[in-house]
C-alpha positions as CSV (number, residue, x, y, z in Angstrom):
1,M,0.0,0.1,0.1
2,K,2.8,2.4,1.0
3,Y,4.3,1.8,-2.5
4,Y,0.9,3.2,-4.3
5,V,1.0,6.1,-2.0
6,A,4.7,7.0,-2.9
7,G,4.0,6.4,-6.6
8,F,0.9,8.6,-6.5
9,A,3.2,11.5,-4.7
10,A,5.9,11.1,-7.2
11,T,3.5,11.3,-10.0
12,A,1.6,14.6,-8.4
13,L,5.1,16.1,-7.9
14,M,6.0,15.7,-11.6
15,L,2.7,16.9,-12.9
16,T,3.1,19.7,-10.6
17,A,6.6,20.4,-11.8
18,C,5.3,20.7,-15.5
19,A,2.7,23.2,-14.5
20,T,3.0,26.8,-15.8
21,S,3.6,29.8,-13.8
22,I,1.8,32.2,-16.1
23,P,-0.9,33.9,-14.1
24,L,-4.5,33.2,-14.5
25,Q,-5.3,37.0,-15.1
26,I,-2.5,36.9,-18.1
27,K,-4.0,33.7,-19.6
28,Q,-7.5,34.9,-19.9
29,A,-8.6,38.1,-21.6
30,P,-11.4,39.9,-20.2
31,P,-14.9,39.2,-21.9
32,D,-15.0,42.5,-23.8
33,N,-11.2,43.1,-24.4
34,P,-11.0,46.3,-26.6
35,G,-8.1,46.5,-29.5
36,L,-5.9,49.4,-29.3
37,Q,-7.7,50.8,-32.3
38,Q,-10.9,50.8,-30.7
39,V,-9.7,52.7,-27.6
40,L,-8.0,55.3,-29.9
41,D,-11.2,55.8,-31.7
42,D,-13.3,56.5,-28.9
43,P,-11.3,56.8,-25.6
44,D,-14.1,57.9,-23.3
45,A,-16.2,54.8,-24.1
46,W,-13.7,52.5,-23.0
47,Q,-12.2,54.3,-19.9
48,S,-12.1,52.5,-16.7
49,R,-12.8,49.2,-18.6
50,Q,-10.5,46.0,-18.4
51,A,-7.8,45.3,-21.2
52,R,-5.4,42.7,-21.7
53,W,-2.6,43.8,-24.3
54,G,1.1,42.7,-24.8
55,G,4.0,43.3,-26.9
56,T,7.6,44.4,-27.0
57,I,9.0,46.9,-24.5
58,L,10.5,50.0,-26.3
59,E,11.4,52.1,-23.0
60,T,11.1,51.8,-19.4
61,E,10.7,55.0,-17.4
62,N,11.1,54.9,-13.7
63,R,9.5,57.8,-11.6
64,E,9.2,58.3,-8.0
65,D,6.2,56.2,-7.2
66,M,5.7,54.3,-10.7
67,T,7.3,52.6,-13.6
68,R,5.9,53.5,-17.2
69,L,6.5,51.0,-19.9
70,L,6.4,52.0,-23.5
71,I,5.2,49.1,-25.4
72,L,5.0,48.1,-29.0
73,A,1.7,46.0,-29.2
74,R,1.7,42.8,-30.7
75,P,-1.1,40.3,-31.4
76,L,-1.3,37.6,-28.5
77,S,-1.6,34.1,-28.6
78,K,-4.2,32.1,-26.5
79,D,-2.0,32.0,-23.5
80,G,-1.4,35.9,-23.9
81,E,2.0,35.7,-25.1
82,P,2.9,38.2,-27.8
83,R,3.7,36.6,-31.1
84,S,6.8,37.3,-32.7
85,G,6.9,39.1,-36.3
86,D,6.7,42.4,-38.1
87,T,2.9,42.9,-37.2
88,S,2.3,45.8,-34.8
89,L,-1.1,47.1,-33.6
90,G,0.4,50.3,-32.3
91,R,1.8,51.4,-29.2
92,F,0.4,51.9,-25.6
93,I,1.8,52.9,-22.2
94,A,1.6,50.6,-19.1
95,V,1.7,52.3,-15.8
96,I,2.8,49.8,-13.0
97,P,2.3,51.5,-9.5
98,R,5.7,50.4,-8.1
99,F,9.6,50.3,-9.1
100,L,10.5,47.7,-11.7
101,D,14.2,47.0,-12.6
102,P,15.1,48.4,-15.8
103,A,17.7,45.6,-16.3
104,V,14.8,43.1,-16.2
105,Y,12.1,45.2,-18.0
106,S,14.7,46.1,-20.7
107,K,14.2,47.1,-24.3
108,D,13.2,44.2,-26.6
109,R,11.7,42.1,-23.9
110,E,8.1,40.6,-24.3
111,V,5.6,41.5,-21.7
112,T,1.7,41.2,-21.2
113,I,-0.4,43.3,-19.1
114,T,-3.9,43.3,-17.8
115,G,-5.3,46.5,-16.3
116,T,-7.8,49.3,-16.5
117,I,-7.9,51.7,-19.3
118,Q,-7.0,55.3,-18.0
119,G,-7.3,57.3,-21.3
120,V,-5.0,58.6,-24.1
121,E,-1.9,60.4,-23.8
122,T,-0.1,62.2,-26.8
123,R,3.6,61.9,-27.2
124,K,6.0,62.4,-29.9
125,V,7.7,59.6,-32.0
126,G,10.3,61.4,-33.8
127,E,8.5,64.7,-35.0
128,F,5.1,62.8,-35.1
129,P,2.6,63.2,-32.6
130,Y,1.3,59.9,-31.4
131,R,-1.7,59.1,-29.3
132,Y,-1.0,56.3,-26.8
133,P,-3.8,54.5,-24.9
134,V,-2.6,54.3,-21.1
135,V,-3.5,51.2,-19.0
136,L,-3.1,51.1,-15.2
137,A,-1.5,47.6,-14.9
138,E,-3.0,45.5,-12.2
139,H,-1.0,42.2,-13.4
140,H,2.0,42.0,-15.7
141,Y,4.1,39.1,-16.8
142,V,7.6,39.2,-18.5
143,W,8.0,36.2,-20.8
144,P,11.2,34.4,-20.6
145,Q,13.7,34.9,-23.1
146,P,14.4,32.1,-25.8
147,D,17.5,30.1,-25.2
148,P,20.3,31.2,-27.6
149,Y,21.2,28.5,-30.3
150,D,23.7,26.1,-28.5
151,P,25.9,24.8,-31.1
152,Y,26.9,21.6,-29.1
153,R,23.2,20.6,-28.6
154,Y,22.9,19.3,-32.2
155,P,25.4,18.5,-34.6
156,R,26.4,21.0,-37.1
157,W,24.8,18.9,-40.2
158,W,21.4,19.0,-38.4
159,H,21.2,22.8,-39.2
160,D,23.5,23.2,-42.1
161,P,22.1,21.6,-45.2
162,W,25.7,22.0,-47.1
163,Y,27.4,20.3,-44.3
164,Y,29.0,16.9,-45.6
165,D,30.6,14.4,-43.2
166,P,32.2,11.3,-45.1
167,W,32.9,9.7,-41.9
168,Y,29.4,9.9,-40.2
169,F,27.4,6.6,-40.1
170,P,24.2,7.2,-38.2
171,Y,23.9,3.7,-36.5
172,Y,27.3,4.1,-34.8
173,P,27.5,7.4,-33.0
174,Y,30.9,7.2,-31.5
175,H,32.3,7.9,-34.9
176,H,30.9,11.3,-35.1
177,P,32.7,14.5,-33.9
178,Y,29.7,16.1,-32.6
179,W,28.3,13.2,-30.5
180,R,28.1,14.0,-26.9
C-alpha cells in the first residue's frame, strides 16, 4: 500500500513541476477586451474598462512612485504571449504602480499586462505626435527570453544543409565528432 502512495506522490510532484507559472489573469482575456484602435477611436467609451494587451518593451521609465512601460503592441496567442513577427497593432503605455528594475524590463523584452484603461496620452515619435492608450496595470508578466542557439546541442549537419561528413554513420554514433 505504501508503494502506491509513494507512486501517487511522485506522479503528483512531476505533474506539478510541469505546471505553468503564467498567472490566470494573463492567460485569460477580459470578456469585452478592446483592441488598441477601438480605444483610440473612442477613448471615453472604454475608460475604466479592463484590457489585456502585450508586446515588446520599447522604453522603461521609472518615476518616484511608478514605472511606465512604453510597449509596441503585438497580437497575443491564446495564453497571452505576444507573437513574434513584423505585425504591430500600435503602441501603448502601461503604468505599474511600483518600481520595476530596468535591467529586467529592458528594451526588446516581451510583456503582457492586464489592467484598467485610463485614457489617451499624446507623445512624439520623432516629430510625429502619437496618441498612446494608457493602462494602469494590475497584473503583468515578462515572458522568458528564448535560449540562444547551442551549437553543441545538435550536430552541425542538423542545421546546415551544405555540411558533408564522409565519416558519419548514423547507427554508430561514436564516430561522429559532434556526439556528446
